[in-house]
C-alpha positions as CSV (number, residue, x, y, z in Angstrom):
1,X,73.4,33.2,-29.9
2,X,70.2,34.9,-30.6
3,X,69.2,38.6,-31.3
4,X,65.6,39.7,-29.6
5,X,63.8,42.8,-29.5
6,X,62.4,44.2,-26.5
7,X,59.4,45.6,-28.6
8,X,58.9,42.2,-30.4
9,X,55.5,40.8,-29.5
10,X,54.0,44.0,-27.8
11,X,49.9,42.9,-27.7
12,X,49.3,44.9,-24.8
13,X,46.3,43.5,-23.0
14,X,44.4,46.7,-21.9
15,X,43.0,45.0,-18.3
16,X,46.2,43.4,-17.4
17,X,49.6,43.9,-16.8
18,X,52.3,41.8,-18.3
19,X,55.4,41.0,-17.3
20,X,58.3,38.9,-19.2
21,X,61.6,37.9,-17.5
22,X,64.0,38.3,-20.6
23,X,66.9,37.2,-18.5
24,X,67.7,35.4,-15.5
25,X,70.9,33.9,-13.6
26,X,71.7,33.4,-10.0
27,X,71.6,37.3,-8.8
28,X,70.0,39.5,-11.5
29,X,66.5,39.2,-13.2
30,X,65.8,41.7,-16.0
31,X,61.6,42.0,-16.9
32,X,60.1,43.8,-19.4
33,X,56.6,44.8,-18.0
34,X,53.9,46.3,-20.0
35,X,51.2,48.7,-18.0
36,X,48.0,49.8,-19.5
37,X,46.5,52.1,-16.8
38,X,47.4,49.6,-13.9
39,X,48.4,50.7,-10.8
40,X,49.1,49.2,-7.3
41,X,46.4,48.4,-5.3
42,X,45.2,50.9,-2.8
43,X,47.3,50.2,0.5
44,X,49.6,47.8,-1.2
45,X,53.6,48.8,-0.8
46,X,56.0,47.1,-3.0
47,X,58.9,46.2,-0.4
48,X,61.6,44.3,-2.1
49,X,64.6,42.1,-0.6
50,X,66.6,43.5,-3.9
51,X,67.7,46.5,-5.4
52,X,65.5,47.4,-8.6
53,X,66.5,49.7,-11.6
54,X,63.8,50.9,-13.8
55,X,63.6,52.7,-17.1
56,X,60.7,53.9,-18.9
57,X,61.2,52.9,-22.5
58,X,57.7,54.0,-24.0
59,X,54.8,55.6,-22.1
60,X,54.5,57.4,-18.9
61,X,53.8,56.5,-15.2
62,X,54.0,57.6,-11.5
63,X,55.6,56.0,-8.2
64,X,54.8,56.9,-5.3
65,X,57.2,56.3,-2.1
66,X,55.6,55.9,1.3
67,X,57.8,59.0,2.5
68,X,55.4,60.6,0.2
69,X,57.5,61.4,-2.4
70,X,56.2,61.1,-5.8
71,X,58.1,61.0,-9.2
72,X,56.8,61.5,-12.5
73,X,58.5,59.2,-15.2
74,X,58.5,59.8,-19.1
75,X,60.1,57.9,-21.6
76,X,64.0,57.4,-21.1
77,X,63.5,58.4,-17.4
78,X,65.3,55.8,-14.7
79,X,66.1,55.2,-11.7
80,X,67.4,52.8,-9.1
81,X,65.2,51.8,-6.1
82,X,67.4,50.2,-2.8
83,X,65.8,47.3,-0.8
84,X,63.4,47.6,1.1
85,X,62.2,51.2,0.3
86,X,58.3,50.7,0.2
87,X,57.0,52.3,-3.5
88,X,53.7,51.9,-5.0
89,X,52.9,52.7,-8.7
90,X,50.1,55.7,-8.3
91,X,49.8,55.8,-12.5
92,X,50.5,54.3,-15.8
93,X,49.0,55.8,-19.2
94,X,45.9,54.5,-20.3
95,X,45.6,55.6,-23.8
96,X,49.0,53.7,-25.1
97,X,51.1,51.3,-23.3
98,X,54.2,52.1,-21.1
99,X,57.0,49.8,-21.4
100,X,59.2,49.4,-18.2
101,X,62.9,47.3,-18.2
102,X,63.1,46.6,-14.7
103,X,66.6,45.1,-13.5
104,X,66.6,43.1,-9.9
105,X,69.7,42.7,-8.4
């Protein structure tokens, strides 16, 4: 066994979002995502086959759902997005990194 730290190797790229798979098995994938002002392209919607559970560990972000609902997320906020619930990232903080933990199952 090896102990890792979610905040290790935080080298934010202020031009690109960084995604790192921390764990993956048959029906589950856990990712660390570092955003620095990135958001979904205009007109793009995530429409995923699996459930996505996310938590904002650092920073802040905003999600928009196709039905018009908008959720503003701050450190410690989490939610579960069911399969095929179309959503997009509307905002992530530019002044510092936003660190997400996303669990897909």
